[in-house]
C-alpha positions as a printed Julia matrix, in Angstrom:
325×3 Matrix{Float64}:
   0.09   0.01  -0.14
   1.07   3.48  -0.66
   0.84   5.42   2.5
   1.56   9.25   3.13
   2.31  10.64   6.66
   1.92  14.27   7.53
   4.4   14.97  10.33
   7.88  15.62  11.33
  10.96  13.82   9.74
  12.66  13.62  13.17
  14.59  10.68  14.46
  12.8    8.76  17.07
   9.46  10.54  16.61
   6.28   8.75  16.33
   6.4    9.48  12.39
   9.88   7.91  12.46
   8.83   4.83  13.81
   5.46   4.56  11.88
   7.54   4.74   8.74
   9.94   2.26   9.7
   7.42  -0.28  11.05
   5.07   0.32   7.69
   8.07  -0.14   5.38
   9.22  -3.24   7.44
   5.62  -4.55   6.56
   6.3   -3.97   2.91
   4.47  -0.74   2.22
   5.79   2.28   0.48
   5.79   5.08   2.67
   6.69   9.01   2.41
   6.77  11.16   5.41
   5.37  14.89   4.27
   6.81  17.59   6.77
   5.57  21.26   6.66
   8.94  22.18   7.86
  10.61  20.73   4.8
   8.42  22.67   2.01
  10.32  26.13   2.76
  13.51  26.91   4.39
  13.25  26.69   8.15
  14.12  30.41   8.77
  11.8   31.58   6.36
   8.87  29.36   7.11
   9.22  30.04  11.03
   8.9   34.05  10.53
   6.38  34.21   7.84
   3.94  31.69   9.07
   3.44  33.72  12.33
   2.38  36.75  10.6
   0.83  35.98   6.94
  -2.12  34.04   6.44
  -1.66  33.9    2.65
   1.84  32.21   3.12
   0.21  29.52   5.48
  -2.28  29.1    2.74
   0.58  28.86   0.13
   2.17  26.27   2.28
  -0.66  24.19   2.66
  -1.43  24.05  -1.26
   2.12  22.98  -1.68
   1.88  20.32   1.13
  -1.46  19.08  -0.5
  -0.07  19.06  -4.09
   3.05  16.92  -2.84
   0.65  14.43  -1.1
  -1.5   14.05  -4.23
   1.39  13.75  -6.74
   2.43  10.65  -4.45
  -0.89   9.25  -5.16
  -1.29   7.53  -1.61
  -3.96   5.09  -0.93
  -3.89   6.0    2.89
  -2.96   9.49   4.52
  -2.19   9.51   8.29
  -2.03  12.82   9.87
   0.21  13.15  12.96
   0.69  17.01  13.23
  -2.13  18.65  15.18
  -1.99  21.83  12.97
  -2.91  20.27   9.58
  -5.39  22.64   7.98
  -8.98  21.42   7.51
  -8.67  22.29   3.72
  -5.88  19.75   3.32
  -7.89  17.1    4.81
 -11.06  17.87   2.96
  -9.2   17.9   -0.37
  -7.53  14.61   0.31
 -10.83  12.94   0.91
 -12.4   14.64  -2.06
  -9.65  12.56  -3.94
 -11.25   9.24  -2.4
  -8.15   8.81  -0.53
  -8.81   7.49   3.16
  -7.29   9.67   5.89
  -6.8    9.14   9.38
  -5.38  11.06  12.38
  -3.15   9.6   15.26
  -2.69  11.84  18.05
   0.06  11.07  20.46
  -0.09  13.99  22.69
  -2.15  15.42  25.67
  -5.2   17.33  25.64
  -3.28  20.64  26.05
  -1.43  20.28  22.82
  -4.22  20.65  20.38
  -2.91  23.99  19.26
  -6.34  25.76  17.78
  -8.37  22.84  17.63
  -7.8   22.0   14.16
  -8.33  18.54  14.73
 -11.93  18.98  15.71
 -12.76  20.87  12.42
 -11.03  18.32  10.14
 -13.19  15.53   8.75
 -10.9   12.51   9.16
 -12.23   8.97   8.37
 -11.05   7.99  11.79
  -9.48   9.34  14.86
  -7.02   7.55  17.09
  -5.98   8.99  20.46
  -4.26   7.13  23.69
  -6.1    8.92  26.41
  -9.57   7.18  27.42
 -10.78  10.72  28.55
 -10.49  12.09  25.15
 -11.82   9.05  23.47
 -15.02   9.36  25.41
 -15.22  13.32  24.84
 -14.55  12.87  20.99
 -17.15  10.14  20.6
 -19.87  11.06  23.11
 -19.71  15.03  22.68
 -18.52  15.4   19.25
 -19.83  12.07  17.59
 -16.42  11.51  15.88
 -15.2    7.95  14.62
 -12.56   7.81  17.38
 -10.62   4.86  18.61
  -8.12   4.45  21.5
  -4.85   3.18  20.82
  -1.73   2.35  22.78
   1.66   3.85  21.95
   4.65   1.54  21.22
   8.42   1.14  21.22
  10.54   0.18  18.33
  12.78  -2.77  19.09
  14.93  -1.99  16.07
  15.84   1.32  17.78
  14.99   0.83  21.62
  17.31  -2.13  21.86
  17.9   -4.51  24.7
  21.42  -4.65  26.24
  23.54  -7.56  25.66
  25.33  -6.88  29.06
  24.23  -7.89  32.3
  21.92  -5.6   34.46
  24.64  -5.77  37.07
  27.74  -5.12  34.8
  25.9   -2.32  32.98
  24.67  -0.49  36.09
  28.18  -0.51  37.38
  29.57   0.99  34.12
  26.81   3.74  33.81
  26.96   4.75  37.61
  23.36   6.34  37.58
  21.03   6.03  40.55
  17.97   7.84  39.18
  17.64   8.99  35.46
  15.3   11.58  34.34
  15.26  12.43  30.56
  13.44  14.44  28.0
  11.82  18.07  28.05
  12.7   19.32  31.57
   9.4   21.14  32.23
   8.93  23.33  35.52
   6.53  20.99  36.88
   9.16  18.16  36.17
  11.89  20.06  37.62
   9.8   20.95  40.9
   9.42  17.21  41.48
  13.06  16.55  40.88
  14.05  19.46  43.13
  12.15  17.74  45.98
  13.6   14.29  45.49
  17.14  15.92  45.19
  16.43  17.69  48.33
  15.56  14.4   50.01
  19.08  13.01  49.29
  18.29  11.14  46.19
  21.02  11.34  43.37
  19.43  12.27  40.22
  20.99  12.75  36.79
  19.19  14.63  33.93
  19.53  14.45  30.16
  17.21  16.2   27.82
  16.38  19.88  27.04
  15.76  22.42  29.79
  12.73  24.67  29.37
  12.14  28.14  30.37
  12.62  28.57  34.29
  14.89  25.76  34.55
  15.64  25.38  38.41
  19.43  26.33  38.93
  19.3   23.99  41.88
  19.46  21.23  39.4
  22.36  22.64  37.36
  24.82  20.22  38.88
  22.53  17.3   37.9
  22.14  18.4   34.34
  24.39  16.82  31.62
  23.73  19.61  29.23
  22.68  17.41  26.49
  20.08  14.89  25.28
  20.53  11.29  24.52
  19.38   9.3   21.44
  19.77   5.96  19.7
  22.07   3.22  20.97
  23.5    5.65  23.54
  19.93   6.47  25.0
  19.31   2.52  25.12
  22.6    1.99  26.91
  22.14   4.89  29.49
  18.27   3.78  30.25
  19.44   0.29  30.86
  22.47   1.15  32.87
  20.46   3.44  35.14
  19.22   1.48  38.24
  16.0    3.5   38.16
  14.37   5.75  35.31
  11.91   8.2   36.7
   9.07   9.06  34.39
   6.86  11.73  35.72
   4.19  12.19  33.06
   2.95  15.48  31.78
  -0.03  16.85  33.98
  -2.1   16.87  31.03
  -1.97  13.01  30.61
  -5.44  12.75  32.17
  -6.2    9.2   31.96
  -3.09   7.98  29.49
   0.77   7.45  29.96
   3.48   9.09  27.82
   5.43   7.38  25.18
   8.57   6.9   27.21
   6.7    4.75  29.25
   6.86   2.21  26.28
  10.4    3.04  25.38
  12.01   2.92  28.78
  10.51  -0.76  29.45
  10.69  -1.76  25.94
  14.5   -1.36  25.88
  14.77  -3.38  29.05
  15.31  -0.49  31.59
  13.45  -0.23  34.95
  11.26   2.66  35.56
   8.96   4.22  38.34
   6.17   6.44  36.88
   2.97   8.38  38.03
   0.08   6.13  38.71
  -2.79   6.0   36.38
  -5.76   3.29  36.37
  -4.84   2.32  32.81
  -1.7    0.85  34.09
  -3.67  -2.34  35.09
  -4.29  -2.85  31.42
  -0.82  -2.4   30.24
   1.48  -4.27  32.63
   1.11  -7.7   34.12
   1.86  -6.73  37.49
   0.31  -4.66  40.39
   0.74  -0.94  39.25
   1.49   0.02  42.89
   4.91  -1.97  42.67
   6.09   0.59  39.99
   4.04   3.75  40.29
   3.33   6.45  42.69
   0.56   8.74  43.55
   2.52  11.36  45.74
   6.09  12.6   45.85
   6.43  10.53  49.03
   5.55   7.39  47.36
   7.99   8.16  44.64
  10.64   8.52  47.31
   9.69   5.45  48.86
   9.8    3.4   45.93
  13.16   4.82  44.65
  14.79   4.14  48.1
  13.3    0.73  47.97
  14.72  -0.5   44.78
  17.95   1.15  45.2
  18.73  -1.04  48.02
  17.08  -4.12  46.44
  18.78  -4.92  43.23
  17.6   -8.33  42.66
  13.96  -7.25  42.92
  14.23  -4.5   40.33
  16.09  -6.81  37.93
  13.37  -9.45  38.27
  10.54  -7.03  37.46
  12.62  -5.5   34.57
  13.13  -8.84  33.03
   9.24  -9.73  33.54
   8.04  -6.36  32.12
  10.41  -6.23  29.26
   9.53  -9.73  28.02
   5.75  -8.69  28.34
   6.44  -5.28  26.39
   8.13  -7.21  23.53
   5.15  -9.24  23.1
   2.57  -6.99  23.61
   3.66  -3.26  23.02
   5.59  -3.15  19.85
   4.88  -0.8   16.75
   4.08  -3.74  14.94
   1.08  -4.55  17.34
   0.11  -0.91  17.27
   0.05  -0.58  13.57
  -1.99  -3.79  13.29
  -4.4   -2.52  15.7
  -5.03   0.4   13.77
  -5.4   -1.15  10.47
  -7.93  -3.64  12.08
  -9.89  -0.63  13.19
 -10.14   1.0    9.82
């Protein structure tokens, strides 16, 4: 099948892994990225002030997609113009949207004005809202990890932990809410190592913990697996859902502690309270427990990794979406 993806051409993004999995299944796939239509500096500046330039960009995007003659279009960007979706459907092409983000990241709510054939979102709250209030053809999906990228380590847990030498790892976008929790844990004596991208108002109290860079690819998998604990505190707008890091961390074989969500009981084969917290005090207690009980965390990470490799890959995700449409 010829499949067009509207989204970002970035390594380790949802679009990247969709393309990788779909090609692995034998499909012909091309990602169409708004940001690649015009030079970056021109696009960013003019798009903020010129409606006619945005219209021109959308027309060029549409032209490139239609010239590819896809049988299916998958929208991932949240700011696809409704006219693009309508024109694609007018050509008799099925178009769906996969939304990997939380409710607060819907920009100007274009999503609700775009007539997709089907919508996929990870948050049960958003599914019920979109289905019951907006009468949209919406399905819940679960995010995933890519075993071709998020690789297991061939080194033993104990050996790699000694080499990497990290007690508690936090990585990704270092937002103020995330930093506040990290500040509290650090103040309680927990040794934290940070990789990622600091946002505005980054807490100077954490400067000595921050490694001043992100981690990607094979290095990311190695550091995640070498950390004794990966702390995954979800964005506060993950109402009833988890983030994609949840799948990547456990999928590559690392051990994580995350925010409690009721959906965890459907995602993991153990009692969620063993690896999730409702309060900062519970997070501190779990971290301290597993730091001094390595055999217990090694047993859990092996059990969870085996389960994720059977149930939470992009192959599973893509096949579930195809079954729905």
